[in-house]
C-alpha positions as YAML, in Angstrom:
chain: A
units: angstrom
residues:
- id: 1
  name: UNK
  ca: [-24.62, 0.61, -10.01]
- id: 2
  name: UNK
  ca: [-26.19, 2.84, -7.32]
- id: 3
  name: UNK
  ca: [-23.53, 4.31, -5.08]
- id: 4
  name: UNK
  ca: [-23.56, 3.60, -1.36]
- id: 5
  name: UNK
  ca: [-23.06, 6.64, 0.92]
- id: 6
  name: UNK
  ca: [-19.36, 5.89, 1.47]
- id: 7
  name: UNK
  ca: [-18.77, 5.23, -2.22]
- id: 8
  name: UNK
  ca: [-20.43, 8.55, -3.08]
- id: 9
  name: UNK
  ca: [-18.15, 10.32, -0.61]
- id: 10
  name: UNK
  ca: [-15.04, 8.67, -2.02]
- id: 11
  name: UNK
  ca: [-15.83, 9.13, -5.71]
- id: 12
  name: UNK
  ca: [-16.79, 12.78, -5.19]
- id: 13
  name: UNK
  ca: [-13.51, 13.41, -3.36]
- id: 14
  name: UNK
  ca: [-11.49, 11.67, -6.07]
- id: 15
  name: UNK
  ca: [-13.13, 13.70, -8.84]
- id: 16
  name: UNK
  ca: [-12.62, 16.99, -7.03]
- id: 17
  name: UNK
  ca: [-8.95, 16.35, -6.25]
- id: 18
  name: UNK
  ca: [-8.46, 14.95, -9.74]
- id: 19
  name: UNK
  ca: [-9.61, 18.20, -11.29]
- id: 20
  name: UNK
  ca: [-7.12, 20.02, -9.07]
- id: 21
  name: UNK
  ca: [-4.32, 17.69, -10.21]
- id: 22
  name: UNK
  ca: [-5.31, 18.15, -13.86]
- id: 23
  name: UNK
  ca: [-4.88, 21.91, -13.50]
- id: 24
  name: UNK
  ca: [-1.52, 21.40, -11.81]
- id: 25
  name: UNK
  ca: [-0.48, 18.99, -14.57]
- id: 26
  name: UNK
  ca: [-1.02, 21.75, -17.10]
- id: 27
  name: UNK
  ca: [1.30, 23.97, -15.10]
- id: 28
  name: UNK
  ca: [3.94, 21.23, -14.93]
- id: 29
  name: UNK
  ca: [3.99, 21.02, -18.72]
- id: 30
  name: UNK
  ca: [4.71, 24.76, -18.80]
- id: 31
  name: UNK
  ca: [7.40, 24.43, -16.14]
- id: 32
  name: UNK
  ca: [9.25, 21.79, -18.18]
- id: 33
  name: UNK
  ca: [10.89, 24.59, -20.13]
- id: 34
  name: UNK
  ca: [11.73, 26.76, -17.11]
- id: 35
  name: UNK
  ca: [15.19, 27.01, -15.56]
- id: 36
  name: UNK
  ca: [13.96, 26.04, -12.11]
- id: 37
  name: UNK
  ca: [12.11, 22.97, -13.37]
- id: 38
  name: UNK
  ca: [8.91, 21.42, -12.09]
- id: 39
  name: UNK
  ca: [10.22, 19.40, -9.11]
- id: 40
  name: UNK
  ca: [9.24, 21.78, -6.31]
- id: 41
  name: UNK
  ca: [5.90, 22.49, -7.92]
- id: 42
  name: UNK
  ca: [5.02, 18.78, -8.17]
- id: 43
  name: UNK
  ca: [5.92, 18.21, -4.53]
- id: 44
  name: UNK
  ca: [3.60, 21.06, -3.56]
- id: 45
  name: UNK
  ca: [0.82, 19.71, -5.81]
- id: 46
  name: UNK
  ca: [1.14, 16.28, -4.20]
- id: 47
  name: UNK
  ca: [0.91, 17.70, -0.67]
- id: 48
  name: UNK
  ca: [-1.97, 20.01, -1.60]
- id: 49
  name: UNK
  ca: [-3.95, 17.12, -3.08]
- id: 50
  name: UNK
  ca: [-3.42, 15.01, 0.03]
- id: 51
  name: UNK
  ca: [-4.57, 17.81, 2.34]
- id: 52
  name: UNK
  ca: [-7.68, 18.31, 0.22]
- id: 53
  name: UNK
  ca: [-8.55, 14.61, 0.41]
- id: 54
  name: UNK
  ca: [-8.06, 14.49, 4.17]
- id: 55
  name: UNK
  ca: [-10.24, 17.56, 4.62]
- id: 56
  name: UNK
  ca: [-13.08, 16.20, 2.49]
- id: 57
  name: UNK
  ca: [-13.01, 12.69, 3.89]
- id: 58
  name: UNK
  ca: [-12.68, 13.89, 7.49]
- id: 59
  name: UNK
  ca: [-15.70, 16.11, 7.06]
- id: 60
  name: UNK
  ca: [-17.76, 13.24, 5.66]
- id: 61
  name: UNK
  ca: [-16.49, 10.61, 8.11]
- id: 62
  name: UNK
  ca: [-15.30, 12.32, 11.31]
- id: 63
  name: UNK
  ca: [-13.04, 10.19, 13.45]
- id: 64
  name: UNK
  ca: [-11.74, 7.88, 10.74]
- id: 65
  name: UNK
  ca: [-7.98, 7.31, 10.76]
- id: 66
  name: UNK
  ca: [-5.62, 7.94, 7.83]
- id: 67
  name: UNK
  ca: [-2.47, 6.39, 6.41]
- id: 68
  name: UNK
  ca: [-0.94, 8.93, 4.05]
- id: 69
  name: UNK
  ca: [1.96, 8.86, 1.63]
- id: 70
  name: UNK
  ca: [3.06, 12.37, 2.53]
- id: 71
  name: UNK
  ca: [1.61, 12.93, 5.99]
- id: 72
  name: UNK
  ca: [2.16, 9.55, 7.63]
- id: 73
  name: UNK
  ca: [-0.42, 8.10, 9.97]
- id: 74
  name: UNK
  ca: [-3.21, 10.11, 11.59]
- id: 75
  name: UNK
  ca: [-5.00, 8.32, 14.41]
- id: 76
  name: UNK
  ca: [-8.73, 9.01, 14.58]
- id: 77
  name: UNK
  ca: [-11.26, 8.34, 17.30]
- id: 78
  name: UNK
  ca: [-12.70, 5.46, 15.28]
- id: 79
  name: UNK
  ca: [-10.20, 2.57, 15.56]
- id: 80
  name: UNK
  ca: [-12.06, 0.37, 13.08]
- id: 81
  name: UNK
  ca: [-11.87, 2.52, 9.94]
- id: 82
  name: UNK
  ca: [-8.84, 3.89, 8.11]
- id: 83
  name: UNK
  ca: [-8.40, 5.62, 4.76]
- id: 84
  name: UNK
  ca: [-5.19, 4.67, 2.93]
- id: 85
  name: UNK
  ca: [-4.28, 7.47, 0.52]
- id: 86
  name: UNK
  ca: [-1.86, 8.18, -2.28]
- id: 87
  name: UNK
  ca: [-2.87, 11.59, -3.66]
- id: 88
  name: UNK
  ca: [-0.59, 11.26, -6.69]
- id: 89
  name: UNK
  ca: [0.53, 7.81, -7.76]
- id: 90
  name: UNK
  ca: [2.89, 8.06, -10.71]
- id: 91
  name: UNK
  ca: [4.71, 11.16, -9.53]
- id: 92
  name: UNK
  ca: [7.63, 10.68, -11.92]
- id: 93
  name: UNK
  ca: [5.23, 10.46, -14.85]
- id: 94
  name: UNK
  ca: [3.47, 13.60, -13.65]
- id: 95
  name: UNK
  ca: [6.83, 15.34, -13.30]
- id: 96
  name: UNK
  ca: [7.72, 14.60, -16.91]
- id: 97
  name: UNK
  ca: [4.38, 15.52, -18.45]
- id: 98
  name: UNK
  ca: [3.36, 11.88, -18.91]
- id: 99
  name: UNK
  ca: [-0.42, 11.60, -18.33]
- id: 100
  name: UNK
  ca: [-0.28, 8.14, -16.72]
- id: 101
  name: UNK
  ca: [-0.92, 8.93, -13.05]
- id: 102
  name: UNK
  ca: [-3.80, 8.79, -10.60]
- id: 103
  name: UNK
  ca: [-5.17, 9.75, -7.26]
- id: 104
  name: UNK
  ca: [-5.95, 6.54, -5.41]
- id: 105
  name: UNK
  ca: [-7.30, 5.64, -1.98]
- id: 106
  name: UNK
  ca: [-9.09, 2.89, -0.13]
- id: 107
  name: UNK
  ca: [-11.08, 2.38, 3.04]
- id: 108
  name: UNK
  ca: [-9.84, -0.31, 5.39]
- id: 109
  name: UNK
  ca: [-12.22, -1.73, 8.01]
- id: 110
  name: UNK
  ca: [-11.52, -3.93, 11.00]
- id: 111
  name: UNK
  ca: [-13.76, -6.99, 10.94]
- id: 112
  name: UNK
  ca: [-15.35, -8.78, 13.90]
- id: 113
  name: UNK
  ca: [-12.51, -11.30, 13.90]
- id: 114
  name: UNK
  ca: [-10.01, -8.49, 14.25]
- id: 115
  name: UNK
  ca: [-8.68, -8.77, 10.69]
- id: 116
  name: UNK
  ca: [-8.39, -5.63, 8.61]
- id: 117
  name: UNK
  ca: [-9.92, -5.66, 5.16]
- id: 118
  name: UNK
  ca: [-10.20, -3.23, 2.24]
- id: 119
  name: UNK
  ca: [-13.91, -2.57, 1.75]
- id: 120
  name: UNK
  ca: [-14.02, 0.38, -0.67]
- id: 121
  name: UNK
  ca: [-11.62, 1.73, -3.27]
- id: 122
  name: UNK
  ca: [-11.21, 4.50, -5.84]
- id: 123
  name: UNK
  ca: [-8.56, 5.14, -8.49]
- id: 124
  name: UNK
  ca: [-8.96, 8.12, -10.80]
- id: 125
  name: UNK
  ca: [-6.86, 9.30, -13.74]
- id: 126
  name: UNK
  ca: [-7.97, 12.92, -14.25]
- id: 127
  name: UNK
  ca: [-6.30, 13.25, -17.65]
- id: 128
  name: UNK
  ca: [-8.08, 10.31, -19.29]
- id: 129
  name: UNK
  ca: [-11.07, 11.07, -17.01]
- id: 130
  name: UNK
  ca: [-11.44, 7.42, -16.05]
- id: 131
  name: UNK
  ca: [-12.77, 6.58, -12.61]
- id: 132
  name: UNK
  ca: [-12.33, 3.05, -11.28]
- id: 133
  name: UNK
  ca: [-14.15, 2.14, -8.08]
- id: 134
  name: UNK
  ca: [-15.15, -0.92, -6.12]
- id: 135
  name: UNK
  ca: [-16.95, -1.87, -2.93]
- id: 136
  name: UNK
  ca: [-16.57, -5.25, -1.27]
- id: 137
  name: UNK
  ca: [-19.18, -7.67, -2.55]
- id: 138
  name: UNK
  ca: [-20.55, -5.20, -5.10]
- id: 139
  name: UNK
  ca: [-18.16, -5.63, -8.01]
- id: 140
  name: UNK
  ca: [-15.85, -3.13, -9.68]
- id: 141
  name: UNK
  ca: [-16.89, -0.34, -12.06]
- id: 142
  name: UNK
  ca: [-15.27, 1.97, -14.58]
- id: 143
  name: UNK
  ca: [-16.85, 5.33, -15.38]
- id: 144
  name: UNK
  ca: [-15.25, 6.46, -18.64]
- id: 145
  name: UNK
  ca: [-14.70, 9.94, -20.06]
- id: 146
  name: UNK
  ca: [-18.21, 9.98, -21.55]
- id: 147
  name: UNK
  ca: [-19.80, 9.20, -18.18]
- id: 148
  name: UNK
  ca: [-20.72, 5.67, -19.21]
- id: 149
  name: UNK
  ca: [-20.48, 3.01, -16.50]
- id: 150
  name: UNK
  ca: [-19.03, -0.41, -17.23]
- id: 151
  name: UNK
  ca: [-18.84, -3.38, -14.90]
- id: 152
  name: UNK
  ca: [-15.24, -4.52, -14.74]
- id: 153
  name: UNK
  ca: [-14.07, -8.06, -15.26]
- id: 154
  name: UNK
  ca: [-10.56, -9.38, -15.67]
- id: 155
  name: UNK
  ca: [-9.48, -10.87, -18.99]
- id: 156
  name: UNK
  ca: [-10.13, -14.49, -19.87]
- id: 157
  name: UNK
  ca: [-6.75, -15.22, -21.45]
- id: 158
  name: UNK
  ca: [-5.17, -18.42, -20.23]
- id: 159
  name: UNK
  ca: [-2.45, -19.00, -22.80]
- id: 160
  name: UNK
  ca: [0.53, -17.24, -21.24]
- id: 161
  name: UNK
  ca: [2.09, -16.55, -24.63]
- id: 162
  name: UNK
  ca: [-0.82, -14.23, -25.50]
- id: 163
  name: UNK
  ca: [-0.79, -12.31, -22.21]
- id: 164
  name: UNK
  ca: [0.29, -8.74, -21.54]
- id: 165
  name: UNK
  ca: [1.91, -8.20, -18.14]
- id: 166
  name: UNK
  ca: [3.23, -5.16, -16.35]
- id: 167
  name: UNK
  ca: [5.67, -4.53, -13.53]
- id: 168
  name: UNK
  ca: [7.16, -1.69, -11.55]
- id: 169
  name: UNK
  ca: [9.96, 0.59, -12.63]
- id: 170
  name: UNK
  ca: [13.56, -0.45, -12.56]
- id: 171
  name: UNK
  ca: [15.14, 1.09, -9.50]
- id: 172
  name: UNK
  ca: [18.54, 2.00, -8.13]
- id: 173
  name: UNK
  ca: [17.75, 1.67, -4.45]
- id: 174
  name: UNK
  ca: [20.16, -1.26, -4.08]
- id: 175
  name: UNK
  ca: [23.40, -1.79, -6.03]
- id: 176
  name: UNK
  ca: [22.63, -3.98, -9.01]
- id: 177
  name: UNK
  ca: [18.90, -4.16, -8.30]
- id: 178
  name: UNK
  ca: [18.01, -2.70, -11.68]
- id: 179
  name: UNK
  ca: [20.14, -5.34, -13.42]
- id: 180
  name: UNK
  ca: [18.53, -8.20, -11.49]
- id: 181
  name: UNK
  ca: [15.03, -6.87, -12.12]
- id: 182
  name: UNK
  ca: [15.83, -6.47, -15.81]
- id: 183
  name: UNK
  ca: [16.87, -10.13, -15.90]
- id: 184
  name: UNK
  ca: [13.50, -11.14, -14.45]
- id: 185
  name: UNK
  ca: [11.63, -8.98, -16.95]
- id: 186
  name: UNK
  ca: [13.63, -10.49, -19.78]
- id: 187
  name: UNK
  ca: [12.89, -14.03, -18.58]
- id: 188
  name: UNK
  ca: [9.16, -13.37, -18.14]
- id: 189
  name: UNK
  ca: [9.11, -11.72, -21.58]
- id: 190
  name: UNK
  ca: [10.19, -15.02, -23.11]
- id: 191
  name: UNK
  ca: [6.93, -16.59, -21.93]
- id: 192
  name: UNK
  ca: [4.35, -13.84, -22.59]
- id: 193
  name: UNK
  ca: [3.30, -11.47, -25.38]
- id: 194
  name: UNK
  ca: [5.07, -8.55, -23.70]
- id: 195
  name: UNK
  ca: [5.93, -6.89, -20.39]
- id: 196
  name: UNK
  ca: [5.21, -3.20, -19.80]
- id: 197
  name: UNK
  ca: [6.42, -0.73, -17.18]
- id: 198
  name: UNK
  ca: [3.74, 1.92, -16.70]
- id: 199
  name: UNK
  ca: [5.00, 3.85, -13.70]
- id: 200
  name: UNK
  ca: [1.77, 3.83, -11.66]
- id: 201
  name: UNK
  ca: [1.02, 0.67, -9.70]
- id: 202
  name: UNK
  ca: [-2.46, 1.97, -8.85]
- id: 203
  name: UNK
  ca: [-3.41, 2.37, -12.51]
- id: 204
  name: UNK
  ca: [-1.74, -0.86, -13.57]
- id: 205
  name: UNK
  ca: [-3.76, -2.78, -10.97]
- id: 206
  name: UNK
  ca: [-6.89, -1.02, -12.22]
- id: 207
  name: UNK
  ca: [-5.94, -2.09, -15.74]
- id: 208
  name: UNK
  ca: [-5.73, -5.72, -14.59]
- id: 209
  name: UNK
  ca: [-9.26, -5.32, -13.20]
- id: 210
  name: UNK
  ca: [-10.37, -3.86, -16.54]
- id: 211
  name: UNK
  ca: [-8.78, -6.65, -18.60]
- id: 212
  name: UNK
  ca: [-6.34, -4.27, -20.25]
- id: 213
  name: UNK
  ca: [-3.49, -6.13, -18.57]
- id: 214
  name: UNK
  ca: [-3.52, -9.82, -17.74]
- id: 215
  name: UNK
  ca: [-1.21, -9.45, -14.79]
- id: 216
  name: UNK
  ca: [0.98, -7.12, -12.72]
- id: 217
  name: UNK
  ca: [3.72, -7.78, -10.21]
- id: 218
  name: UNK
  ca: [6.09, -5.59, -8.24]
- id: 219
  name: UNK
  ca: [8.05, -5.31, -5.02]
- id: 220
  name: UNK
  ca: [8.63, -3.16, -3.07]
- id: 221
  name: UNK
  ca: [5.43, -1.16, -2.90]
- id: 222
  name: UNK
  ca: [3.79, 0.83, -0.13]
- id: 223
  name: UNK
  ca: [0.30, 0.15, 1.17]
- id: 224
  name: UNK
  ca: [-1.08, 3.30, -0.47]
- id: 225
  name: UNK
  ca: [0.27, 2.24, -3.88]
- id: 226
  name: UNK
  ca: [-1.85, -0.91, -4.00]
- id: 227
  name: UNK
  ca: [-4.66, -0.79, -1.43]
- id: 228
  name: UNK
  ca: [-7.31, 0.37, -3.89]
- id: 229
  name: UNK
  ca: [-6.01, -1.83, -6.70]
- id: 230
  name: UNK
  ca: [-6.19, -4.97, -4.59]
- id: 231
  name: UNK
  ca: [-9.93, -4.56, -4.12]
- id: 232
  name: UNK
  ca: [-10.51, -3.54, -7.73]
- id: 233
  name: UNK
  ca: [-8.88, -6.75, -8.99]
- id: 234
  name: UNK
  ca: [-10.68, -8.96, -6.49]
- id: 235
  name: UNK
  ca: [-14.06, -7.45, -7.27]
- id: 236
  name: UNK
  ca: [-13.36, -7.90, -10.98]
- id: 237
  name: UNK
  ca: [-12.86, -11.64, -10.27]
- id: 238
  name: UNK
  ca: [-9.09, -11.62, -10.43]
- id: 239
  name: UNK
  ca: [-6.53, -13.04, -8.02]
- id: 240
  name: UNK
  ca: [-4.19, -11.00, -5.83]
- id: 241
  name: UNK
  ca: [-1.48, -12.11, -3.43]
- id: 242
  name: UNK
  ca: [2.07, -11.44, -2.45]
- id: 243
  name: UNK
  ca: [4.58, -12.53, -5.07]
- id: 244
  name: UNK
  ca: [5.24, -15.71, -3.10]
- id: 245
  name: UNK
  ca: [1.53, -16.39, -2.60]
- id: 246
  name: UNK
  ca: [1.12, -14.85, 0.85]
- id: 247
  name: UNK
  ca: [-1.80, -12.66, 1.82]
- id: 248
  name: UNK
  ca: [-0.14, -9.75, 3.64]
- id: 249
  name: UNK
  ca: [0.46, -7.47, 0.68]
- id: 250
  name: UNK
  ca: [-0.03, -4.21, 2.56]
- id: 251
  name: UNK
  ca: [2.33, -5.24, 5.36]
- id: 252
  name: UNK
  ca: [5.05, -6.89, 3.28]
- id: 253
  name: UNK
  ca: [5.02, -4.59, 0.29]
- id: 254
  name: UNK
  ca: [4.77, -6.88, -2.71]
- id: 255
  name: UNK
  ca: [1.92, -7.83, -5.02]
- id: 256
  name: UNK
  ca: [1.05, -10.24, -7.80]
- id: 257
  name: UNK
  ca: [-2.30, -9.59, -9.48]
- id: 258
  name: UNK
  ca: [-3.64, -11.59, -12.41]
- id: 259
  name: UNK
  ca: [-6.85, -12.62, -14.13]
- id: 260
  name: UNK
  ca: [-6.67, -15.84, -12.10]
- id: 261
  name: UNK
  ca: [-6.25, -18.11, -15.12]
- id: 262
  name: UNK
  ca: [-2.53, -17.35, -15.36]
- id: 263
  name: UNK
  ca: [-1.89, -16.90, -11.64]
- id: 264
  name: UNK
  ca: [-0.14, -20.24, -11.07]
- id: 265
  name: UNK
  ca: [2.20, -20.16, -14.08]
- id: 266
  name: UNK
  ca: [3.21, -16.53, -13.43]
- id: 267
  name: UNK
  ca: [3.83, -17.21, -9.74]
- id: 268
  name: UNK
  ca: [5.90, -20.25, -10.69]
- id: 269
  name: UNK
  ca: [8.02, -18.18, -13.08]
- id: 270
  name: UNK
  ca: [8.59, -15.52, -10.43]
- id: 271
  name: UNK
  ca: [9.44, -18.16, -7.83]
- id: 272
  name: UNK
  ca: [12.24, -19.38, -10.07]
- id: 273
  name: UNK
  ca: [13.78, -15.92, -9.76]
- id: 274
  name: UNK
  ca: [12.72, -15.11, -6.20]
- id: 275
  name: UNK
  ca: [15.99, -13.41, -5.29]
- id: 276
  name: UNK
  ca: [15.63, -11.13, -8.29]
- id: 277
  name: UNK
  ca: [11.86, -10.57, -8.37]
- id: 278
  name: UNK
  ca: [11.85, -9.11, -4.88]
- id: 279
  name: UNK
  ca: [14.08, -6.11, -5.60]
...
């Protein structure tokens, strides 16, 4: 579809930073065998990518505010527009030479009623050269590695036993949290075809929009992990909410995204393990 001015700005920025990350990814693979290791290099690559995005977007839209994974919040002169940016989602994958990562960002706009809403979004995996983007009311699109554009639509699977779901990584932030989350994954697995852990919430949400996954859930997440993905799924005719059905995903840090047809049964399953799902 023809790109609006803001969508052109955002996709151009994503492609440029993505190429930068692809070069850095090649260096990380070389650093895997070094004594020092790639950790410091990846941290620098992440920060460099974020600075590049801020510079490009600020030049195109002076005054817009920013919410950044690395740099925190930057207040602009325009109180109604804010870019929410994760320059490198899937850092652990990147660190280990796993090509499942993305640069992802969204534009949030304050509406006349005072509510904030995501109105434009981009998620780009520079290794697979797949660009996912969406603008409110205009649908979601994938530009693949050949340059071909495809309108995105969520899957039409409604039999839970045939569905492929994904969730976030097991973590050790709280004692026993990885065990409780594993119990939830095991229980959900009994009802679906399989459950995956990809390591990049931004890409997994994009995959729900593309019909490659039938659903994704995870908590906790940060706003920059899911802002773009929320709009992608919605514009691909999917359903997105908090895990308990609420609508404040960005504020409360949890998300459940599905093709819509399996939303209720998945939410019911997660509700049965609420104390474990929210870890």
